[in-house]
N, CA, C and O atoms as a GROMACS GRO file, in nm:
protein
  536
    1MET      N    1  -1.536  -0.469  -9.734
    1MET     CA    2  -1.497  -0.504  -9.879
    1MET      C    3  -1.379  -0.421  -9.928
    1MET      O    4  -1.393  -0.299  -9.928
    2TRP      N    5  -1.279  -0.467  -9.964
    2TRP     CA    6  -1.168  -0.418 -10.031
    2TRP      C    7  -1.203  -0.325 -10.135
    2TRP      O    8  -1.302  -0.344 -10.205
    3THR      N    9  -1.102  -0.191 -10.154
    3THR     CA   10  -1.132  -0.091 -10.240
    3THR      C   11  -1.091  -0.149 -10.403
    3THR      O   12  -0.990  -0.218 -10.416
    4ARG      N   13  -1.156  -0.123 -10.494
    4ARG     CA   14  -1.125  -0.154 -10.641
    4ARG      C   15  -1.080  -0.037 -10.711
    4ARG      O   16  -1.124   0.074 -10.683
    5ILE      N   17  -1.000  -0.056 -10.795
    5ILE     CA   18  -0.944   0.037 -10.906
    5ILE      C   19  -0.957  -0.051 -11.046
    5ILE      O   20  -0.909  -0.163 -11.067
    6ASP      N   21  -1.030   0.026 -11.128
    6ASP     CA   22  -1.018  -0.047 -11.248
    6ASP      C   23  -1.080  -0.179 -11.261
    6ASP      O   24  -1.061  -0.249 -11.360
    7GLY      N   25  -1.166  -0.218 -11.147
    7GLY     CA   26  -1.224  -0.334 -11.126
    7GLY      C   27  -1.129  -0.440 -11.076
    7GLY      O   28  -1.174  -0.554 -11.065
    8LEU      N   29  -1.000  -0.418 -11.044
    8LEU     CA   30  -0.919  -0.505 -10.968
    8LEU      C   31  -0.902  -0.457 -10.826
    8LEU      O   32  -0.902  -0.340 -10.790
    9ARG      N   33  -0.885  -0.580 -10.739
    9ARG     CA   34  -0.884  -0.552 -10.607
    9ARG      C   35  -0.756  -0.506 -10.590
    9ARG      O   36  -0.658  -0.536 -10.658
   10THR      N   37  -0.762  -0.406 -10.464
   10THR     CA   38  -0.617  -0.362 -10.423
   10THR      C   39  -0.537  -0.435 -10.328
   10THR      O   40  -0.586  -0.528 -10.264
   11LEU      N   41  -0.407  -0.396 -10.314
   11LEU     CA   42  -0.324  -0.452 -10.216
   11LEU      C   43  -0.254  -0.326 -10.154
   11LEU      O   44  -0.187  -0.240 -10.211
   12ASP      N   45  -0.291  -0.338 -10.011
   12ASP     CA   46  -0.258  -0.223  -9.950
   12ASP      C   47  -0.170  -0.272  -9.836
   12ASP      O   48  -0.219  -0.311  -9.730
   13LEU      N   49  -0.028  -0.270  -9.862
   13LEU     CA   50   0.067  -0.323  -9.772
   13LEU      C   51   0.074  -0.239  -9.650
   13LEU      O   52   0.070  -0.117  -9.660
   14GLY      N   53   0.083  -0.304  -9.527
   14GLY     CA   54   0.130  -0.262  -9.395
   14GLY      C   55   0.014  -0.142  -9.353
   14GLY      O   56  -0.102  -0.161  -9.392
   15THR      N   57   0.043  -0.024  -9.276
   15THR     CA   58  -0.010   0.066  -9.227
   15THR      C   59   0.012   0.193  -9.318
   15THR      O   60   0.120   0.208  -9.375
   16PRO      N   61  -0.091   0.284  -9.332
   16PRO     CA   62  -0.054   0.415  -9.433
   16PRO      C   63   0.058   0.490  -9.359
   16PRO      O   64   0.059   0.508  -9.237
   17GLY      N   65   0.146   0.527  -9.438
   17GLY     CA   66   0.261   0.620  -9.394
   17GLY      C   67   0.386   0.568  -9.413
   17GLY      O   68   0.398   0.506  -9.519
   18GLU      N   69   0.488   0.576  -9.338
   18GLU     CA   70   0.616   0.548  -9.355
   18GLU      C   71   0.629   0.383  -9.383
   18GLU      O   72   0.700   0.340  -9.474
   19MET      N   73   0.548   0.290  -9.291
   19MET     CA   74   0.565   0.172  -9.339
   19MET      C   75   0.513   0.120  -9.481
   19MET      O   76   0.563   0.026  -9.543
   20ARG      N   77   0.402   0.197  -9.522
   20ARG     CA   78   0.358   0.136  -9.643
   20ARG      C   79   0.476   0.202  -9.774
   20ARG      O   80   0.522   0.138  -9.868
   21ASP      N   81   0.497   0.325  -9.745
   21ASP     CA   82   0.634   0.358  -9.837
   21ASP      C   83   0.731   0.265  -9.830
   21ASP      O   84   0.780   0.242  -9.940
   22ARG      N   85   0.772   0.212  -9.753
   22ARG     CA   86   0.893   0.127  -9.714
   22ARG      C   87   0.870  -0.003  -9.807
   22ARG      O   88   0.944  -0.044  -9.897
   23LEU      N   89   0.758  -0.053  -9.764
   23LEU     CA   90   0.704  -0.189  -9.834
   23LEU      C   91   0.680  -0.169  -9.956
   23LEU      O   92   0.720  -0.261 -10.028
   24ASN      N   93   0.616  -0.055 -10.027
   24ASN     CA   94   0.592  -0.054 -10.167
   24ASN      C   95   0.718  -0.035 -10.237
   24ASN      O   96   0.731  -0.079 -10.351
   25ALA      N   97   0.825   0.036 -10.168
   25ALA     CA   98   0.943   0.035 -10.221
   25ALA      C   99   1.021  -0.081 -10.260
   25ALA      O  100   1.086  -0.100 -10.363
   26LEU      N  101   1.000  -0.161 -10.151
   26LEU     CA  102   1.056  -0.293 -10.178
   26LEU      C  103   0.985  -0.374 -10.281
   26LEU      O  104   1.048  -0.451 -10.354
   27VAL      N  105   0.861  -0.358 -10.288
   27VAL     CA  106   0.823  -0.433 -10.408
   27VAL      C  107   0.872  -0.375 -10.546
   27VAL      O  108   0.889  -0.454 -10.638
   28LEU      N  109   0.891  -0.265 -10.559
   28LEU     CA  110   0.914  -0.170 -10.664
   28LEU      C  111   1.028  -0.223 -10.707
   28LEU      O  112   1.043  -0.254 -10.825
   29SER      N  113   1.142  -0.243 -10.594
   29SER     CA  114   1.270  -0.268 -10.645
   29SER      C  115   1.298  -0.413 -10.669
   29SER      O  116   1.409  -0.450 -10.708
   30GLY      N  117   1.184  -0.508 -10.644
   30GLY     CA  118   1.220  -0.656 -10.671
   30GLY      C  119   1.225  -0.739 -10.550
   30GLY      O  120   1.190  -0.857 -10.548
   31ALA      N  121   1.274  -0.669 -10.440
   31ALA     CA  122   1.295  -0.754 -10.313
   31ALA      C  123   1.191  -0.782 -10.251
   31ALA      O  124   1.221  -0.855 -10.156
   32LYS      N  125   1.054  -0.758 -10.256
   32LYS     CA  126   0.957  -0.816 -10.174
   32LYS      C  127   0.858  -0.877 -10.285
   32LYS      O  128   0.807  -0.802 -10.368
   33ARG      N  129   0.836  -1.006 -10.283
   33ARG     CA  130   0.775  -1.070 -10.353
   33ARG      C  131   0.627  -1.164 -10.305
   33ARG      O  132   0.561  -1.236 -10.381
   34ALA      N  133   0.605  -1.141 -10.176
   34ALA     CA  134   0.526  -1.203 -10.085
   34ALA      C  135   0.480  -1.116  -9.998
   34ALA      O  136   0.546  -1.017  -9.965
   35THR      N  137   0.353  -1.147  -9.950
   35THR     CA  138   0.293  -1.062  -9.828
   35THR      C  139   0.194  -1.186  -9.747
   35THR      O  140   0.146  -1.286  -9.801
   36ALA      N  141   0.185  -1.151  -9.629
   36ALA     CA  142   0.082  -1.242  -9.522
   36ALA      C  143  -0.019  -1.160  -9.469
   36ALA      O  144  -0.012  -1.046  -9.424
   37GLY      N  145  -0.123  -1.243  -9.483
   37GLY     CA  146  -0.255  -1.181  -9.414
   37GLY      C  147  -0.307  -1.282  -9.291
   37GLY      O  148  -0.268  -1.396  -9.266
   38LEU      N  149  -0.398  -1.209  -9.230
   38LEU     CA  150  -0.465  -1.311  -9.154
   38LEU      C  151  -0.605  -1.323  -9.215
   38LEU      O  152  -0.673  -1.227  -9.251
   39LEU      N  153  -0.642  -1.458  -9.223
   39LEU     CA  154  -0.763  -1.521  -9.318
   39LEU      C  155  -0.898  -1.436  -9.224
   39LEU      O  156  -0.992  -1.386  -9.286
   40GLU      N  157  -0.887  -1.431  -9.065
   40GLU     CA  158  -1.028  -1.413  -9.030
   40GLU      C  159  -1.014  -1.239  -9.039
   40GLU      O  160  -1.080  -1.180  -9.124
   41PRO      N  161  -0.935  -1.170  -8.957
   41PRO     CA  162  -0.981  -1.034  -8.975
   41PRO      C  163  -0.953  -0.959  -9.090
   41PRO      O  164  -1.001  -0.847  -9.103
   42ASP      N  165  -0.863  -1.022  -9.195
   42ASP     CA  166  -0.810  -0.971  -9.310
   42ASP      C  167  -0.892  -0.984  -9.441
   42ASP      O  168  -0.894  -0.900  -9.531
   43TYR      N  169  -0.960  -1.102  -9.439
   43TYR     CA  170  -1.008  -1.164  -9.548
   43TYR      C  171  -1.203  -1.167  -9.512
   43TYR      O  172  -1.293  -1.110  -9.572
   44ARG      N  173  -1.208  -1.250  -9.402
   44ARG     CA  174  -1.346  -1.279  -9.369
   44ARG      C  175  -1.451  -1.171  -9.312
   44ARG      O  176  -1.572  -1.177  -9.335
   45ALA      N  177  -1.386  -1.069  -9.232
   45ALA     CA  178  -1.413  -0.985  -9.144
   45ALA      C  179  -1.453  -0.903  -9.285
   45ALA      O  180  -1.567  -0.858  -9.291
   46GLU      N  181  -1.379  -0.888  -9.377
   46GLU     CA  182  -1.399  -0.780  -9.507
   46GLU      C  183  -1.501  -0.831  -9.608
   46GLU      O  184  -1.560  -0.764  -9.692
   47GLY      N  185  -1.511  -0.947  -9.588
   47GLY     CA  186  -1.633  -1.003  -9.682
   47GLY      C  187  -1.563  -1.028  -9.834
   47GLY      O  188  -1.617  -0.997  -9.941
   48GLU      N  189  -1.435  -1.088  -9.819
   48GLU     CA  190  -1.328  -1.098  -9.934
   48GLU      C  191  -1.279  -1.232  -9.900
   48GLU      O  192  -1.257  -1.265  -9.784
   49GLU      N  193  -1.259  -1.324 -10.022
   49GLU     CA  194  -1.216  -1.422 -10.063
   49GLU      C  195  -1.051  -1.427 -10.067
   49GLU      O  196  -1.002  -1.320 -10.104
   50PRO      N  197  -0.982  -1.502 -10.046
   50PRO     CA  198  -0.834  -1.480 -10.067
   50PRO      C  199  -0.790  -1.479 -10.201
   50PRO      O  200  -0.860  -1.543 -10.280
   51GLU      N  201  -0.684  -1.416 -10.248
   51GLU     CA  202  -0.639  -1.392 -10.378
   51GLU      C  203  -0.627  -1.533 -10.439
   51GLU      O  204  -0.617  -1.631 -10.366
   52TYR      N  205  -0.629  -1.543 -10.575
   52TYR     CA  206  -0.581  -1.662 -10.643
   52TYR      C  207  -0.499  -1.644 -10.757
   52TYR      O  208  -0.506  -1.543 -10.827
   53ALA      N  209  -0.401  -1.763 -10.785
   53ALA     CA  210  -0.326  -1.772 -10.872
   53ALA      C  211  -0.377  -1.705 -11.030
   53ALA      O  212  -0.462  -1.749 -11.107
   54GLY      N  213  -0.297  -1.596 -11.040
   54GLY     CA  214  -0.306  -1.512 -11.212
   54GLY      C  215  -0.397  -1.397 -11.169
   54GLY      O  216  -0.403  -1.308 -11.254
   55GLU      N  217  -0.463  -1.377 -11.070
   55GLU     CA  218  -0.534  -1.246 -11.016
   55GLU      C  219  -0.433  -1.151 -11.021
   55GLU      O  220  -0.320  -1.168 -10.975
   56ARG      N  221  -0.485  -1.022 -11.093
   56ARG     CA  222  -0.428  -0.894 -11.095
   56ARG      C  223  -0.470  -0.817 -10.980
   56ARG      O  224  -0.587  -0.803 -10.944
   57LEU      N  225  -0.366  -0.766 -10.923
   57LEU     CA  226  -0.405  -0.684 -10.798
   57LEU      C  227  -0.326  -0.537 -10.831
   57LEU      O  228  -0.223  -0.525 -10.896
   58VAL      N  229  -0.401  -0.431 -10.769
   58VAL     CA  230  -0.364  -0.276 -10.770
   58VAL      C  231  -0.260  -0.238 -10.641
   58VAL      O  232  -0.314  -0.212 -10.534
   59LEU      N  233  -0.144  -0.235 -10.647
   59LEU     CA  234  -0.058  -0.185 -10.537
   59LEU      C  235  -0.083  -0.053 -10.505
   59LEU      O  236  -0.076   0.032 -10.594
   60ILE      N  237  -0.117  -0.017 -10.364
   60ILE     CA  238  -0.162   0.143 -10.364
   60ILE      C  239  -0.084   0.187 -10.257
   60ILE      O  240  -0.046   0.117 -10.164
   61GLY      N  241  -0.059   0.327 -10.278
   61GLY     CA  242  -0.003   0.420 -10.181
   61GLY      C  243  -0.080   0.471 -10.068
   61GLY      O  244  -0.191   0.423 -10.047
   62ASN      N  245  -0.022   0.581  -9.979
   62ASN     CA  246  -0.101   0.611  -9.886
   62ASN      C  247  -0.226   0.674  -9.921
   62ASN      O  248  -0.321   0.686  -9.843
   63ALA      N  249  -0.225   0.709 -10.028
   63ALA     CA  250  -0.357   0.801 -10.069
   63ALA      C  251  -0.468   0.748 -10.138
   63ALA      O  252  -0.566   0.806 -10.184
   64GLU      N  253  -0.424   0.582 -10.138
   64GLU     CA  254  -0.532   0.495 -10.231
   64GLU      C  255  -0.499   0.512 -10.355
   64GLU      O  256  -0.584   0.475 -10.435
   65GLU      N  257  -0.369   0.570 -10.411
   65GLU     CA  258  -0.374   0.586 -10.543
   65GLU      C  259  -0.262   0.459 -10.618
   65GLU      O  260  -0.176   0.404 -10.549
   66ARG      N  261  -0.278   0.434 -10.736
   66ARG     CA  262  -0.198   0.335 -10.816
   66ARG      C  263  -0.076   0.350 -10.783
   66ARG      O  264  -0.041   0.468 -10.776
   67VAL      N  265   0.009   0.266 -10.758
   67VAL     CA  266   0.141   0.272 -10.742
   67VAL      C  267   0.230   0.174 -10.832
   67VAL      O  268   0.346   0.194 -10.867
   68ALA      N  269   0.148   0.058 -10.862
   68ALA     CA  270   0.196  -0.064 -10.980
   68ALA      C  271   0.100  -0.158 -10.948
   68ALA      O  272   0.028  -0.151 -10.849
   69GLU      N  273   0.098  -0.260 -11.044
   69GLU     CA  274   0.004  -0.367 -11.055
   69GLU      C  275   0.094  -0.513 -11.034
   69GLU      O  276   0.201  -0.533 -11.092
   70VAL      N  277   0.042  -0.592 -10.959
   70VAL     CA  278   0.117  -0.712 -10.932
   70VAL      C  279   0.028  -0.828 -11.005
   70VAL      O  280  -0.086  -0.798 -11.039
   71VAL      N  281   0.076  -0.956 -11.030
   71VAL     CA  282  -0.020  -1.082 -11.040
   71VAL      C  283   0.023  -1.177 -10.938
   71VAL      O  284   0.142  -1.180 -10.907
   72VAL      N  285  -0.056  -1.251 -10.887
   72VAL     CA  286  -0.069  -1.343 -10.768
   72VAL      C  287   0.002  -1.474 -10.851
   72VAL      O  288  -0.035  -1.515 -10.960
   73GLU      N  289   0.093  -1.517 -10.785
   73GLU     CA  290   0.172  -1.649 -10.839
   73GLU      C  291   0.118  -1.762 -10.778
   73GLU      O  292   0.083  -1.863 -10.839
   74SER      N  293   0.109  -1.742 -10.642
   74SER     CA  294   0.048  -1.856 -10.567
   74SER      C  295  -0.014  -1.789 -10.417
   74SER      O  296  -0.001  -1.676 -10.370
   75VAL      N  297  -0.074  -1.890 -10.374
   75VAL     CA  298  -0.172  -1.854 -10.235
   75VAL      C  299  -0.190  -1.991 -10.152
   75VAL      O  300  -0.269  -2.078 -10.187
   76GLU      N  301  -0.103  -2.001 -10.028
   76GLU     CA  302  -0.151  -2.089  -9.955
   76GLU      C  303  -0.190  -2.040  -9.813
   76GLU      O  304  -0.147  -1.936  -9.763
   77ILE      N  305  -0.263  -2.112  -9.762
   77ILE     CA  306  -0.348  -2.071  -9.634
   77ILE      C  307  -0.279  -2.180  -9.547
   77ILE      O  308  -0.275  -2.299  -9.579
   78VAL      N  309  -0.221  -2.124  -9.425
   78VAL     CA  310  -0.158  -2.228  -9.338
   78VAL      C  311  -0.178  -2.183  -9.194
   78VAL      O  312  -0.224  -2.074  -9.163
   79PRO      N  313  -0.142  -2.269  -9.116
   79PRO     CA  314  -0.144  -2.207  -8.974
   79PRO      C  315  -0.008  -2.162  -8.947
   79PRO      O  316   0.097  -2.214  -8.984
   80PHE      N  317  -0.034  -2.022  -8.853
   80PHE     CA  318   0.089  -1.954  -8.844
   80PHE      C  319   0.222  -2.024  -8.834
   80PHE      O  320   0.318  -1.990  -8.904
   81ARG      N  321   0.228  -2.146  -8.728
   81ARG     CA  322   0.328  -2.212  -8.709
   81ARG      C  323   0.398  -2.281  -8.807
   81ARG      O  324   0.509  -2.328  -8.786
   82SER      N  325   0.313  -2.293  -8.958
   82SER     CA  326   0.374  -2.354  -9.051
   82SER      C  327   0.392  -2.278  -9.157
   82SER      O  328   0.382  -2.335  -9.266
   83VAL      N  329   0.420  -2.141  -9.157
   83VAL     CA  330   0.467  -2.038  -9.244
   83VAL      C  331   0.614  -2.085  -9.244
   83VAL      O  332   0.676  -2.099  -9.138
   84THR      N  333   0.669  -2.110  -9.366
   84THR     CA  334   0.822  -2.140  -9.395
   84THR      C  335   0.913  -2.044  -9.408
   84THR      O  336   0.879  -1.935  -9.454
   85TRP      N  337   1.044  -2.069  -9.369
   85TRP     CA  338   1.135  -1.969  -9.387
   85TRP      C  339   1.159  -1.913  -9.532
   85TRP      O  340   1.198  -1.798  -9.552
   86ASP      N  341   1.135  -1.998  -9.624
   86ASP     CA  342   1.160  -1.973  -9.779
   86ASP      C  343   1.044  -1.845  -9.795
   86ASP      O  344   1.072  -1.737  -9.848
   87PHE      N  345   0.923  -1.875  -9.746
   87PHE     CA  346   0.812  -1.774  -9.759
   87PHE      C  347   0.840  -1.643  -9.698
   87PHE      O  348   0.813  -1.536  -9.751
   88ALA      N  349   0.896  -1.658  -9.584
   88ALA     CA  350   0.945  -1.553  -9.477
   88ALA      C  351   1.055  -1.485  -9.560
   88ALA      O  352   1.044  -1.362  -9.561
   89GLN      N  353   1.154  -1.533  -9.626
   89GLN     CA  354   1.251  -1.467  -9.711
   89GLN      C  355   1.177  -1.385  -9.823
   89GLN      O  356   1.207  -1.268  -9.848
   90SER      N  357   1.086  -1.448  -9.884
   90SER     CA  358   1.017  -1.393 -10.017
   90SER      C  359   0.958  -1.249  -9.983
   90SER      O  360   0.949  -1.158 -10.066
   91GLU      N  361   0.919  -1.241  -9.846
   91GLU     CA  362   0.864  -1.100  -9.811
   91GLU      C  363   0.969  -1.001  -9.814
   91GLU      O  364   0.929  -0.889  -9.781
   92GLY      N  365   1.092  -1.009  -9.843
   92GLY     CA  366   1.200  -0.926  -9.834
   92GLY      C  367   1.223  -0.820  -9.753
   92GLY      O  368   1.294  -0.726  -9.789
   93GLU      N  369   1.158  -0.828  -9.622
   93GLU     CA  370   1.159  -0.738  -9.544
   93GLU      C  371   1.256  -0.722  -9.437
   93GLU      O  372   1.236  -0.641  -9.347
   94GLY      N  373   1.399  -0.820  -9.445
   94GLY     CA  374   1.495  -0.778  -9.373
   94GLY      C  375   1.504  -0.882  -9.243
   94GLY      O  376   1.593  -0.873  -9.158
   95CYS      N  377   1.398  -0.982  -9.241
   95CYS     CA  378   1.396  -1.083  -9.130
   95CYS      C  379   1.532  -1.167  -9.141
   95CYS      O  380   1.584  -1.206  -9.245
   96THR      N  381   1.576  -1.186  -9.013
   96THR     CA  382   1.716  -1.279  -9.016
   96THR      C  383   1.668  -1.419  -8.997
   96THR      O  384   1.755  -1.498  -9.033
   97SER      N  385   1.564  -1.473  -8.956
   97SER     CA  386   1.537  -1.591  -8.928
   97SER      C  387   1.375  -1.621  -8.922
   97SER      O  388   1.303  -1.522  -8.928
   98LEU      N  389   1.326  -1.725  -8.911
   98LEU     CA  390   1.202  -1.758  -8.909
   98LEU      C  391   1.148  -1.707  -8.752
   98LEU      O  392   1.033  -1.665  -8.740
   99THR      N  393   1.208  -1.711  -8.676
   99THR     CA  394   1.202  -1.666  -8.548
   99THR      C  395   1.159  -1.529  -8.530
   99THR      O  396   1.061  -1.490  -8.467
  100HIS      N  397   1.258  -1.450  -8.602
  100HIS     CA  398   1.232  -1.297  -8.646
  100HIS      C  399   1.126  -1.255  -8.688
  100HIS      O  400   1.059  -1.161  -8.644
  101TRP      N  401   1.098  -1.349  -8.810
  101TRP     CA  402   0.974  -1.320  -8.902
  101TRP      C  403   0.860  -1.319  -8.811
  101TRP      O  404   0.776  -1.229  -8.814
  102ARG      N  405   0.855  -1.423  -8.727
  102ARG     CA  406   0.728  -1.450  -8.651
  102ARG      C  407   0.708  -1.332  -8.539
  102ARG      O  408   0.603  -1.271  -8.519
  103GLU      N  409   0.823  -1.315  -8.476
  103GLU     CA  410   0.803  -1.199  -8.388
  103GLU      C  411   0.777  -1.051  -8.455
  103GLU      O  412   0.711  -0.966  -8.394
  104VAL      N  413   0.825  -1.030  -8.566
  104VAL     CA  414   0.811  -0.908  -8.648
  104VAL      C  415   0.646  -0.904  -8.679
  104VAL      O  416   0.580  -0.807  -8.644
  105HIS      N  417   0.585  -1.017  -8.747
  105HIS     CA  418   0.442  -1.023  -8.763
  105HIS      C  419   0.357  -1.023  -8.662
  105HIS      O  420   0.261  -0.945  -8.663
  106THR      N  421   0.377  -1.108  -8.560
  106THR     CA  422   0.320  -1.107  -8.423
  106THR      C  423   0.300  -0.949  -8.370
  106THR      O  424   0.191  -0.901  -8.338
  107GLY      N  425   0.411  -0.888  -8.369
  107GLY     CA  426   0.402  -0.769  -8.335
  107GLY      C  427   0.334  -0.642  -8.392
  107GLY      O  428   0.305  -0.536  -8.337
  108PHE      N  429   0.318  -0.688  -8.528
  108PHE     CA  430   0.244  -0.589  -8.627
  108PHE      C  431   0.091  -0.626  -8.593
  108PHE      O  432   0.012  -0.539  -8.557
  109TRP      N  433   0.056  -0.760  -8.608
  109TRP     CA  434  -0.082  -0.793  -8.580
  109TRP      C  435  -0.119  -0.739  -8.475
  109TRP      O  436  -0.225  -0.677  -8.480
  110GLN      N  437  -0.045  -0.744  -8.350
  110GLN     CA  438  -0.106  -0.734  -8.222
  110GLN      C  439  -0.108  -0.575  -8.228
  110GLN      O  440  -0.188  -0.520  -8.152
  111SER      N  441  -0.025  -0.496  -8.311
  111SER     CA  442  -0.036  -0.359  -8.315
  111SER      C  443  -0.166  -0.296  -8.353
  111SER      O  444  -0.221  -0.199  -8.301
  112VAL      N  445  -0.207  -0.375  -8.462
  112VAL     CA  446  -0.347  -0.330  -8.512
  112VAL      C  447  -0.454  -0.425  -8.445
  112VAL      O  448  -0.556  -0.451  -8.508
  113GLY      N  449  -0.437  -0.470  -8.339
  113GLY     CA  450  -0.566  -0.512  -8.262
  113GLY      C  451  -0.603  -0.665  -8.269
  113GLY      O  452  -0.706  -0.714  -8.223
  114HIS      N  453  -0.504  -0.733  -8.335
  114HIS     CA  454  -0.555  -0.903  -8.354
  114HIS      C  455  -0.432  -0.982  -8.293
  114HIS      O  456  -0.312  -0.955  -8.290
  115THR      N  457  -0.513  -1.104  -8.239
  115THR     CA  458  -0.403  -1.186  -8.139
  115THR      C  459  -0.401  -1.282  -8.252
  115THR      O  460  -0.496  -1.309  -8.326
  116VAL      N  461  -0.273  -1.334  -8.256
  116VAL     CA  462  -0.210  -1.459  -8.322
  116VAL      C  463  -0.139  -1.578  -8.241
  116VAL      O  464  -0.038  -1.566  -8.172
  117THR      N  465  -0.197  -1.668  -8.259
  117THR     CA  466  -0.135  -1.796  -8.239
  117THR      C  467  -0.090  -1.891  -8.318
  117THR      O  468  -0.077  -1.865  -8.438
  118ASP      N  469  -0.060  -2.007  -8.274
  118ASP     CA  470   0.048  -2.094  -8.348
  118ASP      C  471  -0.073  -2.145  -8.470
  118ASP      O  472  -0.044  -2.167  -8.588
  119ASP      N  473  -0.198  -2.155  -8.416
  119ASP     CA  474  -0.320  -2.202  -8.504
  119ASP      C  475  -0.397  -2.094  -8.603
  119ASP      O  476  -0.480  -2.132  -8.685
  120THR      N  477  -0.365  -1.973  -8.588
  120THR     CA  478  -0.413  -1.864  -8.659
  120THR      C  479  -0.378  -1.908  -8.826
  120THR      O  480  -0.273  -1.947  -8.876
  121ALA      N  481  -0.480  -1.890  -8.872
  121ALA     CA  482  -0.463  -1.910  -9.050
  121ALA      C  483  -0.404  -1.779  -9.094
  121ALA      O  484  -0.455  -1.668  -9.079
  122VAL      N  485  -0.289  -1.807  -9.151
  122VAL     CA  486  -0.230  -1.716  -9.249
  122VAL      C  487  -0.222  -1.734  -9.391
  122VAL      O  488  -0.159  -1.828  -9.437
  123VAL      N  489  -0.280  -1.654  -9.463
  123VAL     CA  490  -0.277  -1.635  -9.590
  123VAL      C  491  -0.141  -1.603  -9.658
  123VAL      O  492  -0.096  -1.493  -9.630
  124CYS      N  493  -0.071  -1.676  -9.739
  124CYS     CA  494   0.057  -1.623  -9.790
  124CYS      C  495   0.047  -1.637  -9.934
  124CYS      O  496   0.020  -1.730 -10.010
  125VAL      N  497   0.078  -1.511  -9.948
  125VAL     CA  498   0.064  -1.459 -10.129
  125VAL      C  499   0.189  -1.425 -10.176
  125VAL      O  500   0.250  -1.329 -10.129
  126ARG      N  501   0.244  -1.514 -10.288
  126ARG     CA  502   0.340  -1.465 -10.364
  126ARG      C  503   0.291  -1.384 -10.494
  126ARG      O  504   0.185  -1.403 -10.554
  127PHE      N  505   0.378  -1.300 -10.521
  127PHE     CA  506   0.332  -1.213 -10.649
  127PHE      C  507   0.442  -1.168 -10.721
  127PHE      O  508   0.554  -1.161 -10.670
  128GLY      N  509   0.416  -1.134 -10.842
  128GLY     CA  510   0.533  -1.071 -10.942
  128GLY      C  511   0.473  -0.930 -10.973
  128GLY      O  512   0.356  -0.901 -10.995
  129LEU      N  513   0.596  -0.841 -10.970
  129LEU     CA  514   0.542  -0.713 -11.038
  129LEU      C  515   0.520  -0.718 -11.195
  129LEU      O  516   0.590  -0.780 -11.275
  130THR      N  517   0.419  -0.647 -11.221
  130THR     CA  518   0.406  -0.668 -11.372
  130THR      C  519   0.461  -0.559 -11.444
  130THR      O  520   0.464  -0.453 -11.380
  131PRO      N  521   0.504  -0.556 -11.559
  131PRO     CA  522   0.566  -0.462 -11.637
  131PRO      C  523   0.467  -0.342 -11.669
  131PRO      O  524   0.353  -0.374 -11.702
  132PRO      N  525   0.498  -0.210 -11.662
  132PRO     CA  526   0.443  -0.118 -11.663
  132PRO      C  527   0.377  -0.117 -11.853
  132PRO      O  528   0.442  -0.168 -11.944
  133ALA      N  529   0.279  -0.068 -11.867
  133ALA     CA  530   0.180  -0.057 -11.986
  133ALA      C  531   0.291   0.024 -12.082
  133ALA      O  532   0.360   0.116 -12.036
  134ALA      N  533   0.296  -0.015 -12.199
  134ALA     CA  534   0.357   0.054 -12.278
  134ALA      C  535   0.300   0.186 -12.346
  134ALA      O  536   0.370   0.249 -12.426
   0.00000   0.00000   0.00000
């Protein structure tokens, strides 16, 4: 089960450390407006359902502290081979092509112990940064 803060599920991008700091900075700058996860190990193994449009999530830092809040705009579950270039670009991580995006993501998921094939179900989540509370 994922961590909750103030009753909201959390969004923890990448792995703690430099990667998470970089990805969170991309969200805060407006460059990153999407993230991808694997349905089987990231959701089902944790007993979680995928996010849904309108859901608010707490973006967390390395110490699981609140960094910001985002609202989910859309969610699509597709085979890895069907992730689009439009989605890959919305991740804002500097990938130069869909092939590059696939290589980077396959490498990351393999580094944390997950095998990815063309048929692996990927949860593609688009989100927007919510304005800070007044």
